[in-house]
N, C-alpha and C positions, 0 to 999 in steps of 0.2 A: 260273165265278162263281155259276152257279145252284145247283150242289151246295152251296157255302158258305152261300148264303142259306138253303137247306133245313136245313142243320145248325144255323144260328142259331135258326131257328123251332122246330126240334125241342128245342134246348137250353132255350128259354124254356118250352116245355110241360113238360119234365122238372123244371124248377126251381119252377114255379108251379102245376103241375097243371091248366093251362089252355092252350088254343091261343091264338094271337095274336088271333084274332077275338073271343075272350071276355074279353080284358084290357081294363080300364078305364084307358086311357092319356090323359094330358092333352094338349091342344093338337092334336087330330086335324084340326082345321080349318086348322091352319097348315102342316102338312107331310105328305108322302105316306106311305102305310102302310109301304113298304119302308124308308124312312128311319128310321122309328120303330122297326122291328124291329132294325136294327143299332144304333140309339141306346141302347136299353134293355138289350140283352143284357149288355154289360160290367158294368153296375151290378148286375145280378142275379148274374153269375158272381163278381164280386169281393166282393159282400156275403156270398155263401154261402162264399167262400173265406177270410173274415177270421177269424183266431184270435188268442187272447191270447198265444200262445207265439211267440216269434221263433227263426228258425233260427240256428244257431251259425256256419254256414259257407256260403260261396258259391264255386262253381267256374266258370271260364271256359274256353272252348275255341273256337279259330278254325279254320276250314277254307275253302279257296277252290276254285272250279272255273272252267274256261275253256271257251267253246263257240265254234265258228266262226259268223260272222255272214252268210256269203255267201248262204245260202238263207233267211235270216230277215228278216222285215219288222216283227215285233212282239215285245215281251217282256211277259209277264204275270207278276206276283208276287202271291201271297197269303200274308200273314203274320197272326199272331194277337197276339203281345205283342212289340213292338219296332219300331224305326223302319226306314224304307226310304229310301235316298238313291242318286241316280243322277246321274252326270256323264258327259261325253263325252270321247273321246280319239281320236287318229288311227289307232289300231290297228284291224285289221279283225276283231277278236274281241270276245266278250262275256266280261268278267271279273266274277265274283260272289264276294264275300267274306261269309261267315256268321260273326258273332260271337255265339256261344251262351253262355247262362249258366243256372245252376240252383242252388238252395239245398238244404241238407240239415242234419241234426243234427250230421254229421261231415263232414270234408273228403272222405272216401271215399264217403260216401253222396251228397254234393252232385255229385261227379264221376260217379257212377253215374246220377244223375238226368239229367244232360246227354244221355245216350244215349237217353233217352225222346223227345227232340226228333228228329223224322223229317223229312228233306228229300226231296221227290220232284220229279223233273224230267222234262219231256216235250218232245222236239224233234220238231215236226211240220213236216217240210220241204215237205209238200204245201200246207198252209195258210200256212206261213212263220211259225209261232208257237212261241216258246220259253216254256214254262210252268214256273214254279217255285212250289212249294207247301210252306210250313213247317207241319208238324203238331205242335202242342204239347198234351200231355194236360191235361185239367182235373183238378187235384189240390189239395184243400184245404190240404194241408200243405206244398207245394212251390211256389216261384216259378220258373217257366220263362220264358225269353225268348230272342230272337234278333233282332239287328240286322243288316240286309242293306245291303251297299254294292255298287252296280253301276258298271261302266265300260263304255261301249259306243259304237258309232258314232252320230252325231248323227241319222242318217236313220231310225232305228228308232222305231216308235211304242211307247208305254208304256201299260200298264194295271196300276196299283199299288194294292194294297188292304191295309190293316191294321185291326185292331180297336182295339189300344191302341199308339199310337206315331206320331211325326211322319213326314211324307213330304216329301221335298225332291228337286226335279229341277233341273238346270242345263244349258243349252246345247242342248237337244233341238230339232231342226228337223222335227218330225212331230207328229201329234196325240198327246195325253196325257190319260188318264182317271186321276184320283187320288182315293182314297176312304179315309178313316179315321173312327173314331168318337171316340176320345179322342186329340187330338194336333193340332198345327199343320200347315198346308201351305204350301209355298213353291215357286214356280216362277220361276227366275231365268233371264234371258236366253233365254226360250222363243220359238220361232218355229213356230206352228201352233195348231191348234184346242186348247182346253183345257176339260176338265170336272173340277171339283174340288169335293168336299164333305166336311164334317166335322160332327160334333155339338158337340164341345166343343174349340175352338181357332180361332186366327186363320188367315186366308188372305191371303197376299202374293204377287202375280203381277206379273212384268215381262215382257210379251209383245208380239210382233208378230203381229197377226191377218192371216191370208191372206184374199184375196178370197172372199167368201161363207163366211167361217169363223165358228166359233162359240166363245164364251168364256162358260161357265156356272159361277159360283162361288156356293156356298151354305154357310152355317153357321148353327147354332142359337144358340151362345154364343161370340161372338168378332167381332172387326172384320174388314172386308175392305179391302185396299188394292190397286188395280189401277194399273199404270203402263203407258201406251200412247203410241205416236207420234201426232202430229196428222195423219199422212198415211193412216191406215186408214179404211175405209168400212164403217160399221156403224151399226145401231140400238142404242141403249143404254137399258136399263131397270134402274134401281137402286132398292132399297127396304130399310127396316129398321122393326122394330116399336118397339124401345126404343133410340133412338139418333138420329143425324143422318146426311144424305147430303151430301157436299161434292164438287163437280166443278170441276176446274181450267178457268178461262175461257180459258186459252191453247190449249185443244184445238180451239177454233173450233166448238164443237157447236151446232147449231141446236136450241134448247130447245123442246120441245113441252109439257112439264109440269114444274114445279119447285115442291116443297114441302119442308118440313123433313125429312120422312121418305121422300120419294118424288121420283124423278127420272126423266124421259124425254127422249130427244134423238136427233138424227141426225148422223152424221159422214159427210162425203162423199156418195156416193149411197145409203148405208144398205144395202149389199149383205150385210154380215154381221150377227151378232147377238151382243150382250153383255148378259148377265143377271146381276145381283149381288143376292144376297138374304141377309139375316141377321135374326134375331129380337132378340137382345140384343147390340148393338154398332153401331159407326159403319161407314159406307161412304165410301171415298175414291177418287176417280178422278183420277190425276195425269198430267201430260205427261211422257213418257219422255225 
């Protein structure tokens, strides 16, 4: 992940002629520097890639790969332009489907441009990490993309990242880190720690938080909806700048602070931590 962050910062410098520290970015007091780096890069890239001409053709190509899961504890995916979706199954393997596309002036050219999308895979049996990296070239005349669909055992942890695309997971019983810049995030029937962040998009999470677990959800432009059972033990901190915060009274939370844009409370013994933060949008905490 650090390599991808370095590439993003280098791309900003190539496009603007300035390093990140010299950019005048709005809202620095609201968000961390790293979050702003990934937030502004897509706008810079796509602004530079905008043309008046439209491509005549689009080509699509799908391919799939299967990996054994017996020595794996975690799956990492890095994407650039496209969604990432993960669901669980009873099979003891990891199935990955890549749906790639590219445009071109002709069908033949579009098909040839698909081959510029490179997929690299690393299976580290020592650390137990399967890493998948989709490399898409920056081309002002071609639209490249790849949607990724995963099927895997529920016990595997997830670390999924895209620049432009939605991220959705379902049925995972392990920790998950989900990060995108332009796109919504959804975690359905999730049992485990959850860290999710997006710049432009909603976040919807339906989770069971383990003892001393963490649920950290943040977006700049979009609402946050969290569904949890009333049996978990956690401190809750929810806030928005432009919007409202609403918390279900049926959760039995001991309220320590309640305002229109800010809420703090305690569930059970307060062993875990739940933090929900948006700038433009509402925050909802509902009983599962």
